[in-house]
MDTraj code that builds the backbone (N, CA, C; nanometers):
import mdtraj as md
import numpy as np

residues = "MET LEU LEU GLU LEU ALA LEU TYR LEU HIS ILE ALA ALA GLY PHE THR ALA LEU VAL VAL GLY ALA VAL ALA LEU LEU THR LYS LYS GLY ALA LYS ASN HIS LEU LEU ALA GLY LYS ILE PHE TYR TRP ALA MET THR CYS ILE ALA LEU SER ALA VAL VAL LEU ALA ILE ALA LYS SER ILE THR PHE LEU PHE LEU ILE ALA ILE PHE SER TYR TYR MET ASN PHE THR GLY THR ARG THR LEU GLN LEU LYS ASN VAL GLY ASN GLY GLN SER PRO ALA LEU ILE ASP TRP VAL ALA PHE GLY ILE ALA ALA VAL GLY SER ALA THR MET ILE GLY SER ALA LEU LEU LYS TYR VAL PRO LEU PRO GLN ALA VAL GLY LEU PHE GLY LEU ILE LEU LEU LEU PHE SER LEU GLU ASP PHE PHE PHE LEU ILE GLY LYS PHE LYS ASN LYS LYS ASN TRP LEU LEU ARG HIS ILE ARG ARG MET CYS GLY ALA TYR ILE ALA THR PHE THR ALA PHE LEU VAL VAL ASN VAL ARG THR ASP PRO ALA TYR ILE ALA TRP ILE LEU PRO THR VAL ILE GLY THR PRO ILE ILE LEU TYR TYR ALA ARG SER TYR SER LYS SER".split()
xyz = np.array([
    [8.9001, 10.3103, 13.6093],
    [8.7774, 10.1721, 13.5621],
    [8.8422, 10.1519, 13.4074],
    [8.8140, 10.2771, 13.3218],
    [8.8276, 10.2396, 13.1392],
    [8.9670, 10.1177, 13.1545],
    [9.0647, 10.1974, 13.2150],
    [9.2062, 10.1024, 13.2313],
    [9.1951, 9.9396, 13.3093],
    [9.0871, 9.9259, 13.3758],
    [9.0665, 9.8468, 13.4667],
    [9.0329, 9.7717, 13.3428],
    [8.8944, 9.8071, 13.3170],
    [8.8401, 9.7078, 13.1959],
    [8.9162, 9.6758, 13.0400],
    [9.0396, 9.7508, 13.0422],
    [9.0919, 9.7228, 12.8767],
    [9.2116, 9.6475, 12.9391],
    [9.2399, 9.6470, 13.0747],
    [9.3309, 9.5447, 13.1345],
    [9.2472, 9.4035, 13.1289],
    [9.1529, 9.4149, 13.1764],
    [9.0567, 9.2347, 13.1726],
    [9.0523, 9.2163, 13.0268],
    [9.0288, 9.3029, 12.9555],
    [8.9891, 9.2629, 12.8345],
    [9.0678, 9.2009, 12.7663],
    [9.2067, 9.2721, 12.7632],
    [9.3229, 9.1994, 12.7257],
    [9.3751, 9.0923, 12.7571],
    [9.3438, 9.0520, 12.8632],
    [9.3703, 8.9031, 12.9437],
    [9.2597, 8.7997, 12.8710],
    [9.1428, 8.8574, 12.8670],
    [9.0752, 8.7371, 12.8522],
    [9.0894, 8.7117, 12.7254],
    [9.0489, 8.8153, 12.6153],
    [9.1419, 8.8179, 12.4570],
    [9.2643, 8.7185, 12.4216],
    [9.3331, 8.7574, 12.4995],
    [9.4850, 8.6951, 12.4600],
    [9.4596, 8.5419, 12.5643],
    [9.3809, 8.4825, 12.6439],
    [9.3675, 8.3771, 12.6583],
    [9.2819, 8.3279, 12.5614],
    [9.1822, 8.3618, 12.4912],
    [9.1150, 8.3403, 12.4179],
    [9.1657, 8.2977, 12.2939],
    [9.2447, 8.4140, 12.2362],
    [9.2993, 8.4047, 12.0917],
    [9.3987, 8.2658, 12.1360],
    [9.4691, 8.2367, 12.2551],
    [9.5814, 8.1551, 12.2752],
    [9.5182, 7.9898, 12.2906],
    [9.4061, 7.9823, 12.2737],
    [9.3164, 7.8650, 12.2747],
    [9.2473, 7.8360, 12.1373],
    [9.1908, 7.9154, 12.0498],
    [9.1579, 7.8985, 11.9436],
    [9.2166, 7.8964, 11.8223],
    [9.3368, 7.9843, 11.8290],
    [9.4622, 8.0243, 11.7607],
    [9.5020, 7.8334, 11.7565],
    [9.5018, 7.7545, 11.8541],
    [9.5429, 7.5917, 11.8057],
    [9.4758, 7.5911, 11.7590],
    [9.3373, 7.5589, 11.7881],
    [9.2532, 7.5156, 11.7363],
    [9.2082, 7.4883, 11.5584],
    [9.2443, 7.6245, 11.5667],
    [9.2053, 7.6413, 11.4006],
    [9.3517, 7.6189, 11.3346],
    [9.5289, 7.6026, 11.3984],
    [9.5867, 7.5363, 11.3225],
    [9.6329, 7.4082, 11.3144],
    [9.5370, 7.3830, 11.4180],
    [9.5498, 7.2171, 11.4094],
    [9.4341, 7.1721, 11.3461],
    [9.3323, 7.2275, 11.2913],
    [9.1662, 7.1591, 11.2057],
    [9.2309, 7.1963, 11.0813],
    [9.1885, 7.1072, 11.0056],
    [9.1734, 7.1015, 10.9125],
    [9.1102, 7.2362, 10.8068],
    [9.2124, 7.3076, 10.7002],
    [9.1868, 7.3835, 10.6596],
    [9.0832, 7.4052, 10.5894],
    [8.9422, 7.4826, 10.5783],
    [8.8254, 7.4812, 10.5327],
    [8.7053, 7.4233, 10.6320],
    [8.7646, 7.3707, 10.6697],
    [8.6501, 7.2850, 10.7257],
    [8.5872, 7.3594, 10.8770],
    [8.4646, 7.3687, 10.9059],
    [8.3690, 7.4294, 11.0009],
    [8.4557, 7.4956, 11.1207],
    [8.5147, 7.3918, 11.1773],
    [8.5759, 7.4394, 11.2946],
    [8.7197, 7.5096, 11.2758],
    [8.7465, 7.5263, 11.2039],
    [8.8803, 7.5739, 11.1618],
    [8.8614, 7.7379, 11.1115],
    [8.7034, 7.7594, 11.0465],
    [8.6645, 7.8699, 10.9952],
    [8.6015, 7.9285, 11.1143],
    [8.5232, 7.8641, 11.1756],
    [8.4859, 7.9305, 11.3449],
    [8.5888, 7.9789, 11.4334],
    [8.6822, 7.8740, 11.4574],
    [8.8048, 7.8918, 11.5352],
    [8.8697, 8.0202, 11.5032],
    [8.9048, 8.0551, 11.3618],
    [8.9640, 8.1765, 11.2489],
    [8.8715, 8.3044, 11.3023],
    [8.7716, 8.2754, 11.2967],
    [8.6527, 8.3994, 11.3134],
    [8.7191, 8.4397, 11.4573],
    [8.6736, 8.3477, 11.5603],
    [8.7006, 8.4418, 11.6865],
    [8.7937, 8.4538, 11.7119],
    [8.9170, 8.4030, 11.6903],
    [9.0914, 8.4477, 11.6715],
    [9.0571, 8.6055, 11.5849],
    [9.0361, 8.5779, 11.5139],
    [9.0198, 8.7411, 11.4612],
    [8.9749, 8.8056, 11.5681],
    [8.8632, 8.7873, 11.5990],
    [8.7747, 8.9446, 11.6891],
    [8.8747, 8.9353, 11.7984],
    [8.9277, 8.8125, 11.8667],
    [9.0467, 8.8273, 12.0067],
    [9.1279, 8.9096, 11.9690],
    [9.2090, 8.9014, 11.8687],
    [9.3371, 8.9780, 11.8523],
    [9.2763, 9.0694, 11.8174],
    [9.1424, 9.1463, 11.7586],
    [9.1306, 9.2899, 11.7599],
    [9.1064, 9.3142, 11.8999],
    [9.0767, 9.2843, 11.9796],
    [9.0364, 9.3418, 12.1296],
    [9.1870, 9.3318, 12.1573],
    [9.2805, 9.2333, 12.1531],
    [9.4060, 9.2702, 12.2037],
    [9.4036, 9.3984, 12.1770],
    [9.4508, 9.4262, 12.0110],
    [9.5096, 9.5547, 11.9854],
    [9.4574, 9.6462, 12.0642],
    [9.3129, 9.6666, 12.0420],
    [9.2582, 9.7946, 12.0757],
    [9.2926, 9.8461, 12.2383],
    [9.2948, 9.7239, 12.3061],
    [9.2997, 9.7279, 12.4597],
    [9.4139, 9.7461, 12.4865],
    [9.5197, 9.7157, 12.3651],
    [9.6804, 9.7682, 12.4045],
    [9.6932, 9.8777, 12.4058],
    [9.6465, 9.9297, 12.2887],
    [9.6604, 10.0638, 12.2544],
    [9.5987, 10.1657, 12.3710],
    [9.4691, 10.1291, 12.3730],
    [9.4552, 10.1884, 12.4997],
    [9.5466, 10.1686, 12.6577],
    [9.5575, 10.0787, 12.6375],
    [9.6592, 10.0941, 12.7768],
    [9.7910, 10.1410, 12.7378],
    [9.8615, 10.1522, 12.6067],
    [9.9780, 10.1791, 12.5886],
    [9.9753, 10.3595, 12.6057],
    [9.8880, 10.4109, 12.5447],
    [9.8023, 10.5819, 12.5376],
    [9.8256, 10.5932, 12.6753],
    [9.7561, 10.5481, 12.7808],
    [9.6960, 10.5960, 12.9165],
    [9.8603, 10.5717, 12.9751],
    [9.8981, 10.4685, 12.9732],
    [10.0569, 10.4695, 13.0613],
    [10.1812, 10.5263, 12.9723],
    [10.1428, 10.5911, 12.8998],
    [10.2694, 10.6232, 12.8036],
    [10.3764, 10.5229, 12.7594],
    [10.3318, 10.3640, 12.6971],
    [10.4558, 10.2858, 12.6722],
    [10.4346, 10.2484, 12.5200],
    [10.5358, 10.3015, 12.4856],
    [10.5610, 10.3205, 12.3051],
    [10.6048, 10.1926, 12.2690],
    [10.6659, 10.1086, 12.3473],
    [10.6955, 9.9472, 12.3394],
    [10.5358, 9.8958, 12.3085],
    [10.4509, 9.8931, 12.3556],
    [10.3542, 9.8340, 12.3779],
    [10.2466, 9.8865, 12.2451],
    [10.2559, 9.9873, 12.2348],
    [10.1761, 10.0385, 12.1514],
    [10.2329, 9.9739, 11.9782],
    [10.3908, 9.9730, 11.9948],
    [10.4426, 9.9193, 11.8442],
    [10.4263, 9.7583, 11.8384],
    [10.4335, 9.7170, 11.9067],
    [10.3694, 9.5956, 11.9293],
    [10.2064, 9.5682, 11.8938],
    [10.1674, 9.6382, 11.9321],
    [10.0235, 9.6162, 11.9425],
    [10.0206, 9.6460, 11.7825],
    [10.0619, 9.7401, 11.6826],
    [10.0338, 9.7122, 11.5691],
    [10.0873, 9.6190, 11.4884],
    [10.1834, 9.5848, 11.5309],
    [10.2733, 9.4973, 11.4728],
    [10.2005, 9.3050, 11.4674],
    [10.1285, 9.3146, 11.5705],
    [10.0445, 9.2065, 11.5835],
    [9.9446, 9.2064, 11.5413],
    [9.8624, 9.2969, 11.5299],
    [9.7459, 9.3392, 11.4759],
    [9.7115, 9.2954, 11.3037],
    [9.8661, 9.4008, 11.2927],
    [9.8718, 9.4094, 11.1157],
    [9.8851, 9.2530, 11.0972],
    [9.9614, 9.1679, 11.1385],
    [9.9533, 9.0539, 11.0764],
    [9.7922, 8.9230, 11.1127],
    [9.7540, 9.0123, 11.2057],
    [9.5934, 8.9116, 11.1937],
    [9.5215, 9.0287, 11.0942],
    [9.5388, 9.1493, 11.0949],
    [9.4320, 9.2036, 10.9541],
    [9.4322, 9.1517, 10.8409],
    [9.6161, 9.1634, 10.8193],
    [9.6562, 9.1087, 10.6217],
    [9.5867, 8.9457, 10.6323],
    [9.6290, 8.8891, 10.7289],
    [9.6017, 8.7533, 10.7048],
    [9.4597, 8.7149, 10.6724],
    [9.3586, 8.7858, 10.7495],
    [9.2137, 8.7824, 10.7242],
    [9.2094, 8.8217, 10.5902],
    [9.1898, 8.9558, 10.6049],
    [9.1903, 9.0013, 10.4468],
    [9.2242, 9.0171, 10.3336],
    [9.3461, 8.8476, 10.3227],
    [9.3629, 8.7994, 10.2168],
    [9.2810, 8.7037, 10.1372],
    [9.2362, 8.6470, 10.2572],
    [9.0958, 8.5762, 10.2068],
    [8.9924, 8.6402, 10.1161],
    [8.9828, 8.7468, 10.0781],
    [8.8984, 8.8603, 10.0395],
    [8.9970, 8.8424, 9.9277],
    [9.1126, 8.8750, 9.9071],
    [9.1990, 8.9103, 9.8102],
    [9.2541, 8.7880, 9.7009],
    [9.1337, 8.7075, 9.6612],
    [9.2313, 8.6012, 9.6178],
    [9.2716, 8.5617, 9.4600],
    [9.1985, 8.7059, 9.4083],
    [9.2280, 8.7541, 9.2337],
    [9.3003, 8.8418, 9.2479],
    [9.4040, 8.9262, 9.3417],
    [9.4704, 9.0397, 9.3339],
    [9.6288, 8.9735, 9.2465],
    [9.6032, 9.0813, 9.0830],
    [9.7332, 8.9880, 9.0003],
    [9.6671, 8.9199, 8.9153],
    [9.5180, 8.8793, 8.9085],
    [9.4260, 8.8397, 8.7954],
    [9.3022, 8.8902, 8.7809],
    [9.3518, 9.0040, 8.7872],
    [9.2126, 9.1484, 8.7882],
    [9.1456, 9.1702, 8.8803],
    [9.1913, 9.1327, 9.0003],
    [9.1266, 9.1825, 9.0924],
    [9.1901, 9.3403, 9.1649],
    [9.1124, 9.4397, 9.1800],
    [9.2112, 9.5630, 9.2789],
    [9.1511, 9.5446, 9.4114],
    [9.2829, 9.6186, 9.4817],
    [9.2848, 9.5916, 9.6229],
    [9.1887, 9.6883, 9.6710],
    [9.1295, 9.7098, 9.7589],
    [9.0790, 9.8191, 9.8458],
    [9.1365, 9.9339, 9.9108],
    [9.0683, 10.0618, 9.9321],
    [9.1486, 10.1452, 9.9830],
    [9.2332, 10.1094, 10.1301],
    [9.1350, 10.0361, 10.2092],
    [9.1773, 9.9652, 10.3678],
    [9.3425, 9.9318, 10.3263],
    [9.3249, 9.8207, 10.2457],
    [9.4466, 9.7547, 10.2042],
    [9.5787, 9.8270, 10.2077],
    [9.5478, 9.9373, 10.0903],
    [9.6778, 10.0536, 10.0920],
    [9.7166, 10.1122, 10.2596],
    [9.5684, 10.1679, 10.3198],
    [9.5860, 10.1994, 10.4247],
    [9.7080, 10.1741, 10.5593],
    [9.6822, 10.0247, 10.5095],
    [9.7415, 9.9054, 10.6134],
    [9.8667, 9.9104, 10.5694],
    [9.8803, 9.9189, 10.4771],
    [10.0185, 9.8688, 10.3957],
    [10.1164, 10.0187, 10.4590],
    [10.0456, 10.1394, 10.4533],
    [10.1135, 10.2569, 10.4844],
    [10.1494, 10.2224, 10.6025],
    [10.0314, 10.2034, 10.7046],
    [10.0455, 10.2097, 10.8415],
    [10.1891, 10.0981, 10.8995],
    [10.2038, 10.0031, 10.8567],
    [10.2856, 9.9204, 10.8612],
    [10.4021, 9.9691, 10.7828],
    [10.4284, 10.0116, 10.6629],
    [10.5410, 10.0859, 10.6430],
    [10.6161, 10.1915, 10.7790],
    [10.5095, 10.2900, 10.7695],
    [10.5901, 10.3643, 10.8854],
    [10.6117, 10.3324, 10.9826],
    [10.5052, 10.2151, 11.0514],
    [10.5326, 10.1107, 11.1672],
    [10.7137, 10.0753, 11.1698],
    [10.7304, 10.0046, 11.0862],
    [10.8167, 9.9392, 11.0953],
    [10.9554, 10.0221, 11.0466],
    [10.9565, 10.1522, 10.9931],
    [11.0523, 10.2482, 11.0189],
    [11.0422, 10.3166, 11.1478],
    [10.9878, 10.3000, 11.2031],
    [10.9771, 10.3778, 11.3962],
    [11.0271, 10.2672, 11.4644],
    [10.9875, 10.1555, 11.4675],
    [11.0071, 10.0414, 11.5221],
    [11.1506, 10.0531, 11.4940],
    [11.2190, 10.0530, 11.4025],
    [11.3732, 9.9958, 11.3668],
    [11.4186, 10.0804, 11.4290],
    [11.3763, 10.2027, 11.3764],
    [11.4386, 10.3571, 11.4219],
    [11.4539, 10.3794, 11.5764],
    [11.3418, 10.3187, 11.6505],
    [11.3612, 10.3189, 11.7986],
    [11.4320, 10.2578, 11.8618],
    [11.4349, 10.1340, 11.7540],
    [11.5562, 10.0116, 11.8431],
    [11.7407, 10.1021, 11.8047],
    [11.7117, 10.1242, 11.6833],
    [11.8746, 10.1793, 11.6447],
    [11.9257, 10.2850, 11.7362],
    [11.8161, 10.3809, 11.7770],
    [11.8597, 10.5106, 11.8630],
    [11.8460, 10.4773, 12.0338],
    [11.7569, 10.3035, 12.0486],
    [11.7402, 10.3082, 12.1913],
    [11.6302, 10.3863, 12.2700],
    [11.5484, 10.3969, 12.1706],
    [11.4482, 10.4885, 12.2515],
    [11.3580, 10.3979, 12.3299],
    [11.3035, 10.2688, 12.3137],
    [11.2588, 10.1958, 12.3831],
    [11.3178, 10.0875, 12.4282],
    [11.2491, 10.0509, 12.5551],
    [11.2999, 9.9312, 12.6009],
    [11.3121, 9.8223, 12.5011],
    [11.4179, 9.6846, 12.5538],
    [11.4461, 9.6103, 12.4598],
    [11.4493, 9.6149, 12.3272],
    [11.5324, 9.6770, 12.2916],
    [11.5625, 9.7445, 12.1713],
    [11.5894, 9.6107, 12.0502],
    [11.6158, 9.4808, 12.1006],
    [11.6581, 9.3772, 12.0301],
    [11.5439, 9.3095, 12.0288],
    [11.4541, 9.3192, 12.0561],
    [11.2692, 9.2422, 12.0285],
    [11.2553, 9.3687, 11.8911],
    [11.2179, 9.4461, 11.9438],
    [11.1912, 9.5852, 11.8908],
    [11.2689, 9.5923, 11.7483],
    [11.3764, 9.5783, 11.7473],
    [11.4460, 9.6036, 11.5751],
    [11.4201, 9.4388, 11.4897],
    [11.3959, 9.3846, 11.5790],
    [11.3403, 9.2616, 11.4946],
    [11.2264, 9.1978, 11.4319],
    [11.0984, 9.3063, 11.5712],
    [10.9834, 9.2901, 11.4681],
    [10.9393, 9.4115, 11.3748],
    [11.0733, 9.4908, 11.3768],
    [11.0499, 9.5968, 11.3018],
    [11.1288, 9.5111, 11.2126],
    [11.1761, 9.4938, 11.1425],
    [11.2635, 9.4103, 11.0417],
    [11.1878, 9.3163, 10.9360],
    [11.0780, 9.2310, 11.0714],
    [11.0099, 9.1411, 11.0331],
    [10.8338, 9.2112, 10.9302],
    [10.8526, 9.3358, 11.0223],
    [10.7199, 9.4265, 10.9696],
    [10.7347, 9.4898, 10.8056],
    [10.8983, 9.5551, 10.8558],
    [10.9160, 9.5447, 10.7207],
    [10.9119, 9.4799, 10.5691],
    [10.9749, 9.3675, 10.5732],
    [10.9485, 9.2397, 10.5399],
    [10.8694, 9.2124, 10.4667],
    [10.7124, 9.1985, 10.5736],
    [10.6039, 9.1671, 10.4996],
    [10.4890, 9.2858, 10.4647],
    [10.5679, 9.4059, 10.4780],
    [10.5213, 9.5547, 10.3893],
    [10.5812, 9.5551, 10.2610],
    [10.6866, 9.4852, 10.2613],
    [10.7898, 9.4846, 10.1260],
    [10.6810, 9.3937, 10.0392],
    [10.6545, 9.3115, 10.0991],
    [10.5857, 9.1770, 10.0421],
    [10.4509, 9.2357, 9.9737],
    [10.3730, 9.3088, 10.0751],
    [10.2312, 9.3252, 10.0404],
    [10.2384, 9.4425, 9.9590],
    [10.3578, 9.5226, 9.9400],
    [10.3416, 9.6011, 9.8160],
    [10.3421, 9.5613, 9.6691],
    [10.4103, 9.4784, 9.7164],
    [10.4221, 9.4028, 9.5363],
    [10.2943, 9.3154, 9.4859],
    [10.2094, 9.2747, 9.6435],
    [10.1061, 9.1328, 9.6312],
    [9.9805, 9.2612, 9.5784],
    [9.9815, 9.3889, 9.6494],
    [9.8949, 9.4662, 9.6170],
    [9.8998, 9.5432, 9.4151],
    [9.9939, 9.5395, 9.3892],
    [10.0070, 9.5862, 9.2778],
    [9.9887, 9.4586, 9.1697],
    [9.9883, 9.3633, 9.1832],
    [9.9428, 9.2472, 9.1350],
    [10.0948, 9.1532, 9.0821],
    [10.1949, 9.1820, 9.1277],
    [10.3263, 9.1260, 9.0793],
    [10.2773, 8.9613, 9.1550],
    [10.2471, 8.9048, 9.1668],
    [10.2321, 8.7586, 9.2486],
    [10.1108, 8.7303, 9.1118],
    [10.1732, 8.6102, 9.0679],
    [10.0697, 8.5686, 8.9883],
    [10.0376, 8.4062, 9.0001],
    [10.1014, 8.3917, 9.1139],
    [10.0545, 8.2298, 9.2204],
    [9.9415, 8.2244, 9.2200],
    [9.8540, 8.1021, 9.1805],
    [9.6655, 8.1624, 9.2640],
    [9.6760, 8.0666, 9.3761],
    [9.8231, 8.0324, 9.4113],
    [9.8117, 8.0065, 9.5616],
    [9.8736, 8.1060, 9.6466],
    [9.8959, 8.2396, 9.6029],
    [9.9942, 8.3008, 9.6665],
    [9.8792, 8.3539, 9.8037],
    [9.7397, 8.3533, 9.8040],
    [9.6391, 8.4313, 9.9198],
    [9.6821, 8.3361, 9.9942],
    [9.7012, 8.2233, 9.9773],
    [9.6508, 8.1180, 10.0621],
    [9.8055, 8.0762, 10.1788],
    [9.9043, 8.1081, 10.0543],
    [10.0803, 8.1079, 10.1340],
    [10.0477, 8.2661, 10.2292],
    [10.0095, 8.3708, 10.1915],
    [10.0157, 8.4526, 10.2633],
    [9.9312, 8.4535, 10.3837],
    [9.7783, 8.4012, 10.3629],
    [9.6996, 8.3805, 10.5121],
    [9.7863, 8.2660, 10.6118],
    [9.8371, 8.2060, 10.5653],
    [9.9246, 8.0995, 10.6398],
    [10.0074, 8.1585, 10.7138],
    [10.0983, 8.1752, 10.6280],
    [10.1613, 8.2884, 10.7503],
    [10.1730, 8.3988, 10.7927],
    [10.0325, 8.4984, 10.8030],
    [10.0284, 8.5991, 10.8671],
    [9.9600, 8.5579, 10.9893],
    [9.8801, 8.4382, 10.9775],
    [9.7741, 8.4165, 11.0982],
    [9.8947, 8.3335, 11.1851],
    [9.9688, 8.2680, 11.1124],
    [10.0670, 8.1871, 11.2522],
    [10.1253, 8.3277, 11.2688],
    [10.1859, 8.4037, 11.2266],
    [10.2714, 8.5305, 11.2748],
    [10.1854, 8.5857, 11.3685],
    [10.0795, 8.5851, 11.3620],
    [9.9558, 8.6574, 11.4522],
    [9.9534, 8.5705, 11.6089],
    [9.9967, 8.4552, 11.5658],
    [9.9656, 8.3238, 11.6769],
    [10.0981, 8.3608, 11.7688],
    [10.1862, 8.3282, 11.6893],
    [10.3209, 8.3640, 11.7781],
    [10.3298, 8.4885, 11.8310],
    [10.2676, 8.5774, 11.7763],
    [10.2841, 8.6913, 11.9039],
    [10.1824, 8.6583, 11.9911],
    [10.1047, 8.6140, 12.0270],
    [10.0133, 8.5817, 12.0573],
    [10.0602, 8.5009, 12.1944],
    [10.0951, 8.4179, 12.1105],
    [10.2015, 8.2779, 12.2153],
    [10.3098, 8.3855, 12.3071],
    [10.3773, 8.4838, 12.2381],
    [10.4889, 8.5629, 12.3203],
    [10.4803, 8.5985, 12.4111],
    [10.3484, 8.6794, 12.4315],
    [10.2815, 8.7821, 12.4702],
    [10.2728, 8.6906, 12.6136],
    [10.2640, 8.5826, 12.6150],
    [10.1966, 8.4598, 12.7407],
    [10.3238, 8.4093, 12.8134],
    [10.4289, 8.3633, 12.6737],
    [10.5478, 8.3539, 12.7291],
    [10.6134, 8.4549, 12.8299],
    [10.6186, 8.5954, 12.7577],
    [10.6731, 8.7079, 12.8454],
    [10.6178, 8.7216, 12.9728],
    [10.4714, 8.6731, 12.9968],
    [10.4338, 8.7537, 13.1043],
    [10.4494, 8.6094, 13.2175],
    [10.4783, 8.5354, 13.1849],
    [10.4492, 8.3967, 13.2641],
    [10.6376, 8.3564, 13.2760],
    [10.7134, 8.3717, 13.1854],
    [10.8192, 8.3097, 13.1814],
    [10.9165, 8.4464, 13.1944],
    [11.0407, 8.4273, 13.3041],
    [11.1169, 8.5167, 13.3233],
    [11.2306, 8.4328, 13.2864],
    [11.3374, 8.5758, 13.1554],
    [11.4465, 8.5098, 13.0808],
    [11.6053, 8.5823, 13.1338],
    [11.7081, 8.5754, 13.1025],
    [11.7849, 8.6542, 13.1293],
    [11.8945, 8.6071, 13.0338],
    [11.9295, 8.7213, 12.9315],
    [11.8286, 8.8571, 12.9227],
    [11.7009, 8.8399, 12.8784],
    [11.6265, 8.9457, 12.8819],
    [11.4891, 8.9539, 12.9435],
    [11.4324, 8.9654, 12.7439],
    [11.5174, 8.9867, 12.6567],
    [11.4170, 8.9977, 12.5650],
    [11.4596, 8.8045, 12.4554],
    [11.5032, 8.7558, 12.5206],
    [11.4947, 8.6097, 12.4744],
    [11.3595, 8.5533, 12.4490],
    [11.3065, 8.6306, 12.5793],
    [11.1087, 8.5560, 12.5749],
    [11.0556, 8.6077, 12.5109],
    [11.1429, 8.7404, 12.4163],
    [10.9840, 8.8235, 12.3161],
    [11.0740, 8.7657, 12.1985],
    [11.1952, 8.7469, 12.1831],
    [11.1891, 8.6725, 12.0154],
    [11.1935, 8.5204, 12.0147],
    [11.2542, 8.4921, 12.1208],
    [11.2924, 8.3089, 12.1062],
    [11.1199, 8.1996, 12.0351],
    [11.0055, 8.2732, 12.0442],
    [10.8929, 8.2112, 11.9337],
    [10.8905, 8.2306, 11.8458],
    [10.9355, 8.3646, 11.8033],
    [10.9648, 8.4317, 11.6520],
    [11.1188, 8.3021, 11.5619],
    [11.1919, 8.3213, 11.6307],
    [11.2782, 8.2273, 11.6281],
    [11.2951, 8.0829, 11.5989],
    [11.1894, 8.0313, 11.6743],
    [11.1446, 7.8646, 11.7013],
    [11.0296, 7.8800, 11.5554],
    [10.9566, 7.9911, 11.5540],
    [10.8108, 7.9587, 11.4968],
    [10.8379, 7.9711, 11.3211],
    [10.9722, 8.0701, 11.3094],
    [10.9875, 8.1173, 11.2101],
    [10.9799, 7.9721, 11.0479],
    [11.1139, 7.9093, 11.1456],
    [11.1490, 7.8136, 11.0393],
    [11.0018, 7.7230, 10.9963],
    [10.9155, 7.6700, 11.1205],
    [10.7713, 7.5687, 11.1252],
    [10.6646, 7.6480, 11.0072],
    [10.6765, 7.7813, 11.0204],
    [10.5727, 7.8669, 10.9224],
    [10.5722, 7.8362, 10.7638],
    [10.7400, 7.8541, 10.7433],
    [10.8248, 7.8584, 10.6146],
    [10.7911, 7.7242, 10.5542],
    [10.8406, 7.6258, 10.6220],
    [10.8020, 7.4935, 10.6514],
    [10.6236, 7.4195, 10.6150],
    [10.5744, 7.4988, 10.6993],
    [10.3871, 7.4370, 10.6774],
    [10.3549, 7.5135, 10.5595],
    [10.4012, 7.6632, 10.5134],
    [10.3436, 7.7226, 10.3858],
    [10.3924, 7.6264, 10.2439],
    [10.5238, 7.6335, 10.2632],
    [10.5790, 7.5157, 10.1266],
    [10.5094, 7.4203, 10.1233],
    [10.4337, 7.2776, 10.2605],
    [10.3786, 7.2582, 10.2182],
    [10.2616, 7.1985, 10.1124],
    [10.1896, 7.3398, 10.1621],
    [10.0322, 7.3784, 10.0999],
    [10.1298, 7.4245, 9.9262],
    [10.1902, 7.4591, 9.9363],
    [10.2718, 7.5417, 9.7928],
    [10.2792, 7.4123, 9.7204],
    [10.3127, 7.3133, 9.7278],
    [10.3090, 7.2092, 9.6831],
    [10.2215, 7.1026, 9.6793],
    [10.1108, 7.1086, 9.7525],
    [9.9733, 7.0276, 9.7061],
    [9.8895, 7.0358, 9.6115],
])
top = md.Topology()
chain = top.add_chain()
for i, resn in enumerate(residues, 1):
    res = top.add_residue(resn, chain, resSeq=i)
    for name in ("N", "CA", "C"):
        top.add_atom(name, md.element.get_by_symbol(name[0]), res)
traj = md.Trajectory(xyz[None], top)
C-alpha cells in the first residue's frame, strides 16, 4: 500500500512539476505568477524526491536513489539561494547550507565512482550527473565561503539550479515515454541540449 501511494505521489508530483515549471520559466521573474509557480514547483520536486527515495529503498534501486539526490539538490539550492543574496557581502550561510553541500559532495563522488566501476545501470548517465553535481558542489563551496562578490551571483545561481531541476523533471518524463537505443541517450539528451540554453539564459541576465 505504501509503495502504491509513493508511486502515485511520484507520478502526480512529476506531472505538476512539469507544468508549473514551464510556467515559472516562461513568466517574468519576480511576477506573482512566477513566484507562485516557483513555490509549487519546489514542493512538487520535494514530493518527487521523497517518493523516489521510498521507492528506491524499497526496491533496492541505487540508480533511482542517486538521481533523486541529484535532482533535489538542484531544487533545494536553487530555492535556498533566494535567502542567501548577501553571502560574500557580510551574510553567513546556515548549517543547512553546509549539510546540503556535504551531501552533494559525497553524492557526486558516489555517482562517479559507481559509474566508473559499473555498479549501476546506465553508468554513462550516472557518471554525467555525478560530474555535474561535483561541479555544482565545488561552486557552492566557494559561494558559501563568500568568494563570489558579484551582486547578481545569487540570481545566476538561482536560474542555473532551477533550470537544472526542470531538466531533471523533463528527463524523467522523456525516459518514461520514449525508448532510445542506446537507452542512456534519453537520460543525457535533455542535459546536453538544456545546458547551453541555461548558460545563455544566465548570461543574458548577468548583462541586464
